[in-house]
C-alpha positions in Angstrom: -27.9 2.3 29.1 -26.6 3.3 25.8 -27.0 0.9 23.2 -24.2 0.5 20.7 -24.9 2.2 17.1 -26.5 -0.2 14.7 -24.2 1.2 11.9 -21.1 1.0 14.2 -21.6 -2.7 15.3 -19.9 -5.4 13.2 -19.9 -8.3 15.4 -21.6 -9.6 18.6 -20.1 -11.9 21.3 -22.7 -14.2 23.0 -22.0 -15.9 26.4 -24.3 -17.5 28.3 -23.6 -18.3 32.2 -25.2 -20.3 35.5 -24.0 -18.1 38.3 -23.7 -19.9 42.1 -26.0 -17.7 44.1 -23.8 -16.6 46.6 -21.5 -14.7 43.5 -24.6 -13.3 41.7 -23.9 -9.8 43.1 -20.3 -10.2 42.3 -20.8 -11.4 38.6 -23.7 -8.9 38.1 -20.9 -6.0 39.0 -18.0 -7.5 37.2 -19.9 -8.6 33.9 -22.3 -5.5 33.7 -21.6 -2.5 31.1 -19.3 -0.7 33.5 -17.6 -3.7 34.9 -14.6 -5.1 35.3 -14.8 -6.5 31.7 -15.9 -3.7 30.1 -13.4 -1.5 31.6 -10.8 -4.2 30.1 -12.1 -3.9 27.0 -12.2 -0.3 26.6 -8.5 -0.6 26.0 -9.7 -1.2 22.4 -11.3 1.6 20.2 -13.1 -1.4 18.6 -15.1 -2.5 21.5 -18.5 -0.6 21.6 -20.1 -1.8 24.8 -21.2 -4.9 26.7 -24.7 -5.7 27.8 -25.5 -8.2 30.3 -29.2 -9.8 30.8 -30.6 -12.2 33.9 -33.0 -14.5 32.5 -36.7 -13.8 33.7 -37.3 -17.5 34.9 -33.7 -18.5 36.2 -32.4 -16.0 38.3 -29.1 -17.4 38.2 -28.5 -17.9 34.4 -27.3 -14.7 32.6 -26.2 -13.7 28.9 -23.7 -11.0 28.0 -23.4 -9.7 24.5 -20.2 -7.6 23.8 -20.2 -5.4 20.7 -17.2 -4.9 18.5 -16.7 -3.2 15.2 -15.4 -6.8 13.8 -14.4 -10.0 14.7 -10.9 -9.7 13.6 -10.8 -6.7 16.1 -11.9 -8.8 18.8 -9.6 -11.7 18.1 -7.0 -9.2 17.7 -7.8 -7.5 21.4 -7.9 -11.1 22.8 -4.5 -12.0 21.2 -2.7 -8.6 22.5 -4.1 -8.9 25.9 -4.3 -12.6 26.2 -2.4 -12.6 29.8 -5.0 -10.3 31.3 -7.7 -11.7 29.5 -6.9 -15.2 31.0 -6.3 -13.5 34.7 -9.8 -11.9 34.7 -11.5 -15.0 33.3 -9.5 -17.5 35.8 -11.0 -15.5 38.4 -14.3 -15.4 37.6 -14.4 -18.9 36.8 -15.4 -19.7 40.6 -18.3 -17.7 40.6 -20.1 -20.1 37.7 -21.3 -23.4 37.3 -21.4 -23.5 33.9 -20.0 -20.7 31.0 -20.8 -21.5 27.2 -19.8 -19.4 24.2 -23.1 -19.1 22.3 -21.5 -17.6 19.2 -19.8 -14.9 17.6 -22.6 -13.4 15.1 -21.8 -10.6 12.3 -24.1 -8.3 11.0 -24.8 -9.2 7.3 
């Protein structure tokens, strides 16, 4: 895995998910650094990469970290591609029991 350059990372968007057991493989494929979400985000030069982690004690719990050059760039992307974002998100909703935005974190 190639980690985003610390100098280039301005913002990280962190989500946590509780995934239904029967959808774990599909979830991992879709939310990985090479999955559908990452391919979608790559439409923007401001997108720097995604990391997916599985909880060591609860295998149905995951977090994603999406790296962007800035929060404003992320917001602009989400606005520009709102319909496509919603379509992918809606498709993936059936796979999870819980989805929570942990936060948007900016480099100090």
